[in-house]
C-alpha positions as CSV (number, residue, x, y, z in Angstrom):
1,M,80.4,112.8,177.9
2,N,78.1,115.4,179.5
3,Y,75.2,114.9,181.8
4,K,72.6,115.4,179.1
5,T,74.2,112.6,177.0
6,I,74.2,110.3,180.0
7,I,70.5,111.0,180.6
8,Q,69.7,110.3,177.0
9,L,71.7,107.0,177.1
10,A,69.7,106.0,180.2
11,R,66.4,106.9,178.4
12,D,67.4,104.8,175.4
13,L,68.2,101.8,177.6
14,R,64.8,102.1,179.2
15,K,63.1,102.0,175.8
16,N,65.1,99.0,174.8
17,Q,64.8,96.7,177.8
18,T,65.8,93.1,177.5
19,P,63.0,90.5,178.0
20,A,64.6,89.5,181.3
21,E,64.7,93.2,182.5
22,K,61.0,93.5,181.6
23,V,60.2,90.5,183.8
24,L,62.0,91.9,186.8
25,W,60.7,95.4,186.2
26,N,57.1,94.2,186.4
27,I,57.9,92.9,189.9
28,L,59.8,95.9,191.1
29,R,57.9,98.9,189.6
30,N,55.5,101.1,191.5
31,R,56.7,99.9,194.9
32,R,55.3,96.5,194.2
33,F,58.2,94.7,195.9
34,E,58.4,95.2,199.7
35,G,57.2,98.8,199.2
36,K,60.6,99.8,198.0
37,K,61.1,102.4,195.2
38,F,63.2,101.2,192.3
39,L,64.3,103.1,189.3
40,R,65.3,101.4,186.1
41,Q,68.3,102.3,184.0
42,H,69.3,104.9,186.5
43,P,72.6,106.9,186.0
44,V,74.8,107.0,189.1
45,I,77.7,109.4,188.9
46,Y,80.7,108.5,190.9
47,E,82.9,111.5,190.3
48,F,84.2,113.9,187.7
49,H,87.6,113.6,186.2
50,K,88.8,116.5,184.1
51,N,85.2,117.6,183.7
52,N,84.1,114.1,182.5
53,P,81.8,112.1,184.7
54,I,82.7,108.6,185.8
55,F,79.4,106.9,186.0
56,I,77.4,103.7,185.8
57,I,73.9,103.1,184.6
58,A,72.3,100.7,187.0
59,D,69.7,98.3,185.6
60,F,67.6,98.8,188.7
61,Y,68.4,101.1,191.6
62,C,66.9,101.5,195.1
63,A,68.2,104.7,196.8
64,E,66.5,103.8,200.1
65,E,68.5,100.6,200.4
66,K,71.6,101.8,198.5
67,F,71.2,98.8,196.2
68,I,71.7,98.0,192.6
69,I,70.4,95.0,190.7
70,E,72.1,94.1,187.4
71,V,70.5,91.6,185.1
72,D,73.2,89.8,183.2
73,G,72.7,88.1,179.9
74,S,75.3,86.1,178.0
75,V,77.1,89.3,176.9
76,H,78.4,89.6,180.4
77,D,80.4,86.4,180.0
78,Y,82.7,88.4,177.7
79,Q,82.9,91.7,179.7
80,Q,83.9,90.5,183.2
81,D,86.6,93.2,183.5
82,Y,84.0,95.9,182.7
83,D,81.5,94.4,185.2
84,E,84.3,94.3,187.9
85,Q,85.0,98.0,187.3
86,R,81.3,98.9,187.6
87,D,81.0,96.8,190.8
88,W,84.1,98.6,192.2
89,I,82.5,102.0,191.5
90,A,79.3,100.9,193.2
91,D,81.3,99.6,196.2
92,E,83.3,102.8,196.5
93,M,79.9,104.6,196.7
94,G,78.7,102.3,199.4
95,L,76.2,100.6,197.1
96,K,75.4,96.9,197.2
97,V,75.2,95.1,193.9
98,L,73.3,91.9,193.1
99,R,73.9,90.3,189.8
100,I,71.2,88.1,188.5
101,K,71.6,85.9,185.4
102,N,68.8,85.9,182.9
103,E,68.2,82.2,183.5
104,E,67.7,82.8,187.2
105,L,64.5,84.7,186.4
106,D,62.9,81.4,185.4
107,D,62.6,80.9,189.1
108,I,61.3,84.3,190.1
109,E,60.6,83.3,193.8
110,S,64.3,82.4,194.2
111,V,65.2,85.8,192.8
112,K,62.8,87.6,195.2
113,I,64.5,85.8,198.1
114,K,67.9,86.9,196.9
115,I,66.7,90.5,196.7
116,R,65.1,90.4,200.2
117,K,68.4,89.1,201.6
118,M,70.2,92.1,200.1
119,F,67.9,94.5,201.9
120,N,69.2,93.1,205.2
121,K,72.9,93.7,204.3
122,K,74.3,97.0,205.4
């Protein structure tokens, strides 16, 4: 997969956000949350192997804090190995990952507290 394909995949994901992602994006966008800049469906390339990028597309990414937020729906119950690989890549890059289940967004204040706590972790 080349870089252009990765960018197009990220764009497609932005156009097809889940309802839970939309809720969180409305809180994070335009530096609304703690003045931090978040990008949504942002490709993060780990390395190239035989000219092929090893990458993840983060649901939400804050470069300033080196922080990824993943919003997990029920599909993630069946892809735990895949999620572990993604978390490993992020960890190798020095990125923190916070996984939020869709249901947790019903209590948005609790989610905001979790995100703030991640800002303080280095």
